[in-house]
N, C-alpha and C positions, 0 to 999 in steps of 0.2 A: 504494500500500500504506500502511495506517495501522498503527502499532505502539504498543501500550500495555503498560506494565509496572506491575502492581498489587502493592504490598507487602502481602501478606495473611498473617495467622497464623491457623491453626486446626489442631487435633489431632483427626484422625478415622482410625480403622483400619477397613477393610471388605474384604470379599471382592469378587470381580468383580461389577460393578454389577447384572447381571441374574441372579446366581447366589446370592442371599441375602446379607444384610449383618449385620455386627455392628459397630455404631458407638459411639464414645465421643466426647462433646463436652461443652462447658460447659453445654449446655441439655438438658432432658429432651425426648426426641423422641416424637411420637405413634406409636402402634402401627403404623399404616399410613404409610409414607413419602410425603411430599407435597413439592411444589416449595417452596423457601424464599422465597416471594414472595406477597404478597396484593394484590389489586386490588378496589376497591369494586365490588360487584355480582357477584363471581365465583360466589357461591352461588345466584345467580338466573339463570344463563345457561340458554338453551334447548338441549336436546339431542335430536336426531333419531337414534335408535339402530336398528341392524340394518337399514340400507338396503342391499339387495343390489346389488353392482356388477359381479359376474362369475359367470355360471353355471358350475357344476362338474358332474361326472358324478353326484354324489349330491345336491347341493342348490345352494348359492350362497355365494360369499364376501361378507361384509358389512362395512359401514363405519359409523362413528358420526360425526355432524357436530354441532359445538357452535356456537351462535350467540350474539350479544350479548344481554344482558337486554332485554326489551321489544322485540326486533327485530320489525318489521312485515311482513317478507317481501315488500316492495314494491320492493326495489332489490337490486342485486348488490354484494357486498362482497369485499374481499380474503380470502384463506384461507391457512392454514399447514397443510401436510401433514407429519405425523410419520412419517418413513420407517422401515420395519422391515426388518432383514436376517435376522431369525430366522423360520423357518417356524413355523406354529402348533404343530407338535409340539415344535420346539426351544424355543419360548416356554414351553410347559407344563413341559418338562423342566428348564429353568434358572431360570425366574422363578416357577414354580408358578401362573402366571396367563397368560391371553392378555394381551399387552401393551396392547391397546386398552382393557381393563377394569382394568388395574393402576393403583393410586393415583398413582404418579409421573406417568403419562401423563394420567390423567383430571384431575389437578390442573393440569398444564400446559395442558391444553385449556381449562379454566375461566379461567385467567389470560389466555390468548390471546383467548378470546371476550369476556371482560369488558373487554379493551383495544380492542374494536371490530372484530375480525377473526373469521372462522370458523376453527375448528380441526378437523382430520380425522385420525382413527385408523381402522385397518382390519385385517381378517384377511388372512393370506397363507399360501399353500402353496409357491409358487415366487416368492420375493421379487423376483428380477430381472425377471420377466415381469409379476408382479402389480402392481408400481408403475406400469408403463406402462398396464395395463388399467384401473387405478383412475383415472389421469389422463384416459384416453380416455373413460371413463364420465362424469367430471366435465365434460369438454369437450362431450359430447353432451347433457348434462342441466343445462346452466348455468342455464336459466330455472327449472327445478323446484328446483334447489339454492340459487338466489340467490347464486351465486358468480361473481365476475368472473374469467374464465379468463386475462385478461391481467395479473392481480395475484395470482399464487399463489407462495408461498414454501415453504421446506422446513426441517425440523429432523431431525438424527440425532445419536446419541451412541454411543460405544463401538463394539461390533462391528456395529452397524447401519450405520455410516458407509460401509463399502465399497459397499453397495448404492446409497446416496444419491449418493456422489461419482462412482461409475462411470456412473450414469445422467446426471448433470449434464455431466461432461467428455467422455464417449464418444459421447453422442447429440446430434447437431446439432439435432434437433427437440425437445430438452428444453424444457418449458414453464415451468419454474421461473424466476422473475425474481431470486431471491436464495436463499441457503441458509445455515443455521447448523449448525456442527459442534462438539459438546462432546466433549472427550477421545476423539477418534476414531482409527481406524486407516486408513492410506493405503497401498494396495497397488499401488505403481508396478512397472513391469516388471523393474527391477533391484534390488528390495528383497530383501536377502540372507536375511532371516528368514521369507520367505513360506511355506516348508514348515512352520515352527513354527506359524504362524497357521492354516494348513490343518489341521494336527493338532488344534489347539484348536477349530477350527470343527466338525470331525467329532464331537468329544466333546460340544459344547455346542449344536449345531444351528443355526449361522448360516452364511450363504453368503459366498464370498470372490471376487466378481468383480474382475478385474484392470483397472487403468486402461490405456488404449491408449497408444501412443507420444505423448510430450508435444507434438510438433509438430502433432498432429491434435486436441488438446484444444479443447473449446468455451470461448471466452474471453469470453462474454457474460453470465455469471452471477456477480455479486458474492458472495463467501463471507465469513462471519465464523467464525473458528476460535478456539476457546477451548482452550488447552493447559494442562495441570496439571503443575507442576514436580515434584510428588511422586507422579505416577501410577505405580502398582505393576504395571500390566498389562504383560507383557513386550513390549518393542520398540516401544512407542508413540512414544517419543522419536525413535528412528531412522527410523521410518516418516514422521513429520512433517517432520523436517529434510530428508530426501531429497525429499519432496514439495515443500517450500517452495522449495528451490533450483530445481527445474524450473518451478514456478509463476512465480517471478520472471523466469526466462529467457523464459518464454512469455507474459509479461505478463497472467497470470490475475489479475483483481482480487480482492484479499482484505484483510481486516482481521484482524490477529492480536492476541489478548488472551493474554498470558502470565501465568497465575495461579501465581506462583512457588512458593507453598507449598500449592497446591491438590491434592486427591486425587480419584481416580476417583469419580464420583457426588456431587460436592460440592453440586450444586444441589438434591438431595433428602435428603442425609444429613448436612447441616450447615446452619448459619444464622448469618450475621453481616452487618454493613453492607456489606462489600465484595462478598460473594456476591450480596446483593440488588442492588447496583449493576451487577454483570455481567448479571444477569437483566433489569434495567431497560434496559440498553444493548442487549440482545438484542431486546427489544420495539421499541425505537427504530430499530434496524437494519432490522427487518422493515417497519416503518411507512414509513421513509424510502425504501426501495427498492420499495415497493408503492403509492406515491402515484399 
């Protein structure tokens, strides 16, 4: 386990990350929120959009794949999947967008692609099942997608995290080689506020898969967890501390970044040198584990 404490000051007030934001900071923010990090070439990445990955009764669920600038499609590269725990309906209800087309995620995808990896965002009706279908599609179409299936990492934040972490820890066939979690919720079996999270999920449209018993957790996927010391979302602190105790006991590999004065959504609703350092370290974490 690696542990970092970053003394960061920033003043931002906001509503729940995907439910609209009112932010105050020392800088004027763009109308559309974007990730607080820039990489050379990020505006020149190649995007393949609306790739169908799963047939449905009416049509198909689609994904978008972002590739590095000037990518020649003659080799396979690592990829990062941005995991969603909101259904399409929930995304529209809370964010007023599909998450795959929302500026925080499209800007993150551009940063990842400009850093030499592919980035994937997707539609979902049933988040728990659709992430598995998406990965099965990628595995079956690796040549067409030019993605190295042995080098796939993941990202989730906020209420999307239960879907990502349940897949990683509960499924021994998980193909992620590493995963990043920003200000997430961890639903262990003994989490005493789980009914509160369930109520919130019903109102907002995200799913709440539970983690299995810790003794059965998959221990082969390194995690990078970024915790915000001033996270206003109910019970995130309790969910994380309960999870970390069990992760340590079960020897789950993780790196914890404790952003002492950070708030929910800091990566897109604020901008300073320390925030950019966290994002830079996130990219380095992916690259290191996907070599």
